[in-house]
C-alpha positions in Angstrom: 137.1 106.8 90.1 137.7 103.5 92.2 134.7 100.7 91.7 133.8 100.9 95.5 133.4 104.8 95.3 131.0 104.0 92.3 129.2 101.8 94.4 129.1 104.0 96.9 128.0 107.0 94.9 125.0 104.8 93.1 124.0 104.0 96.6 123.9 107.6 97.5 121.6 108.3 94.7 119.4 105.8 95.3 118.6 106.5 98.6 118.4 110.4 97.4 115.7 109.6 94.8 113.7 107.6 97.2 114.0 110.4 100.3 112.6 112.7 97.6 109.6 110.2 96.4 109.0 109.8 100.0 108.4 113.5 100.4 106.5 113.6 97.4 103.8 110.9 98.6 104.1 112.9 102.0 103.1 116.5 100.0 100.4 114.2 98.0 99.0 113.0 100.7 98.2 116.1 102.8 96.4 117.6 99.8 94.4 115.1 99.8 93.6 114.5 103.4 92.7 118.1 103.2 89.9 117.7 100.5 86.3 117.1 101.8 85.7 115.4 98.2 87.0 112.4 99.2 85.8 109.5 101.6 85.8 110.2 105.2 88.1 107.4 105.6 90.8 109.4 104.2 89.7 113.1 105.2 92.6 114.4 107.5 94.3 111.1 107.5 97.4 111.0 105.7 98.4 107.9 106.1 95.6 106.4 104.7 95.8 108.5 101.7 99.3 107.6 101.4 98.1 103.9 100.9 95.7 105.0 98.6 98.9 107.2 96.2 100.7 103.6 96.7 97.6 101.5 95.7 96.8 104.0 92.4 100.7 103.7 91.4 100.5 100.1 91.3 97.6 99.8 89.1 98.1 102.7 86.7 95.0 104.6 87.9 94.1 108.3 89.1 94.7 108.7 92.8 91.1 110.1 93.0 89.5 107.3 91.2 90.8 104.9 93.2 89.9 106.7 96.6 86.2 106.8 95.0 86.0 103.3 94.9 87.5 101.8 98.0 85.3 100.7 101.1 86.5 100.3 104.7 84.7 97.3 105.9 85.3 95.5 109.4 88.8 97.7 109.1 89.2 96.1 105.9 89.5 97.8 102.4 88.0 96.8 99.7 87.3 98.2 95.9 83.8 98.5 94.5 82.6 95.6 91.6 81.7 98.5 89.4 85.9 99.9 89.5 87.3 96.1 89.2 85.1 95.8 85.6 86.1 99.1 84.8 89.3 98.1 85.2 89.0 94.8 83.3 87.7 97.1 80.4 90.5 99.1 80.7 93.2 97.1 80.5 93.3 96.3 77.1 94.1 92.6 77.2 89.9 91.8 76.8 87.0 92.9 74.8 84.8 94.6 77.7 82.8 92.6 80.1 79.5 90.7 78.5 77.3 89.1 81.2 75.3 86.0 80.4 72.5 85.7 82.6 70.3 82.3 82.1 67.4 80.5 84.6 64.7 82.2 86.6 64.4 82.8 90.1 66.9 80.5 92.3 67.8 78.8 89.6 69.1 82.1 87.7 72.9 82.8 87.2 75.5 84.5 85.6 79.1 84.2 84.0 81.0 87.5 82.8 82.0 86.5 79.4 84.9 88.3 77.1 87.7 87.7 75.0 91.4 87.6 75.0 92.7 90.0 72.6 95.9 88.5 72.2 94.5 84.7 71.4 91.4 85.4 70.7 89.9 82.9 73.0 86.6 83.3 74.7 87.0 83.7 78.3 84.6 82.7 80.9 84.5 83.8 84.6 83.1 81.7 87.8 79.7 81.0 87.4 77.2 83.3 89.7 73.6 81.6 90.6 71.0 83.1 93.8 71.3 79.6 95.0 75.0 80.3 95.7 74.0 83.9 96.7 71.0 81.7 99.7 73.6 79.6 100.5 76.4 81.9 101.2 73.9 83.8 103.3 73.9 87.1 101.2 70.5 87.2 100.3 69.5 86.4 103.5 70.1 89.0 105.3 67.3 92.4 106.1 67.7 95.0 103.6 69.9 92.8 101.3 70.1 93.9 98.0 70.3 90.6 96.9 66.2 90.3 97.3 65.4 93.7 95.3 68.6 93.9 92.8 69.5 90.5 92.0 70.2 90.8 88.2 73.0 94.0 89.1 74.4 91.9 92.2 74.7 89.2 90.2 76.5 90.6 87.6 78.5 92.7 90.4 79.9 89.1 91.7 80.5 88.0 88.3 82.7 90.6 87.4 84.6 90.9 90.6 84.9 87.2 90.6 86.5 87.5 87.1 88.9 90.0 87.7 90.7 87.8 90.7 91.1 85.2 88.1 92.1 86.5 85.1 93.6 90.2 86.0 94.6 89.5 90.1 97.3 92.5 89.8 94.2 94.5 89.5 92.8 93.1 92.6 95.8 93.1 94.5 94.1 90.6 96.3 91.7 92.3 97.7 87.9 91.3 98.2 85.6 93.8 96.8 83.3 95.7 99.3 80.2 94.3 98.2 81.7 90.4 99.1 82.9 92.6 102.4 79.2 93.2 103.1 78.0 89.9 102.1 80.0 88.0 104.6 78.0 86.6 107.7 78.0 88.7 110.7 77.7 91.7 108.9 74.2 92.5 110.4 75.7 92.7 114.5 76.1 95.9 114.4 79.4 95.7 117.0 81.4 94.0 114.3 81.5 96.6 112.1 84.4 99.2 112.7 83.8 101.1 109.4 81.5 101.6 106.8 82.8 103.9 103.7 80.4 105.8 101.9 77.2 104.5 99.6 77.6 102.2 97.3 76.8 103.4 94.1 73.8 103.3 92.2 72.2 102.1 95.6 72.9 102.9 99.3 74.2 100.1 102.0 71.3 98.5 104.0 70.9 100.2 107.5 72.3 98.4 110.5 69.8 96.8 112.9 70.6 97.7 116.4 72.9 95.1 118.2 71.1 92.8 120.7 72.2 93.6 124.1 74.0 90.0 125.5 72.5 88.3 129.1 75.4 89.7 130.4 75.1 93.3 129.5 70.9 93.2 130.3 72.3 92.2 133.9 74.2 94.9 134.6 
């Protein structure tokens, strides 16, 4: 067989493998889309499920677990912070994340701390504080869990920041669902395109009704 014929055969073989892989993803996505155990953004939507399968493959994680931990906020997907913390702990690169809390009230801060298993170096993520939450407007929204569960929210945000800096391959460049919910303007119902299942272990704040504009009132 000539070199040209060998190259053609290799290309045909690669195309065949890619076609088989695509068909397999389609079958898997169809099965997942038919399930009522996955979030509503994925139910009956093979395209969304196929994207979820791709994310799971890149992370080396169980597809069902990945779909259960993606929330769609403002039309953008975000991992739940608890999922990112679990992925960091399961990565094998670090000892389990610990959270160092200091201060009280607005001075309360949290830092995610761990040890790099290869070097033995202590690694700390960015500091997150209640003052930061206030300045960014995270704690100023009606029903904000920053007011009722500050310690949990500080840990979630500190863990997410740690993952973004030291394990970006796990975050895939995505913000967390909690961060997407905290962005300014979330309280305006018209800006919310889709909200997934309630965050574990608490439900998201209820959205106030959108206020009619002067133009709408004149109609």
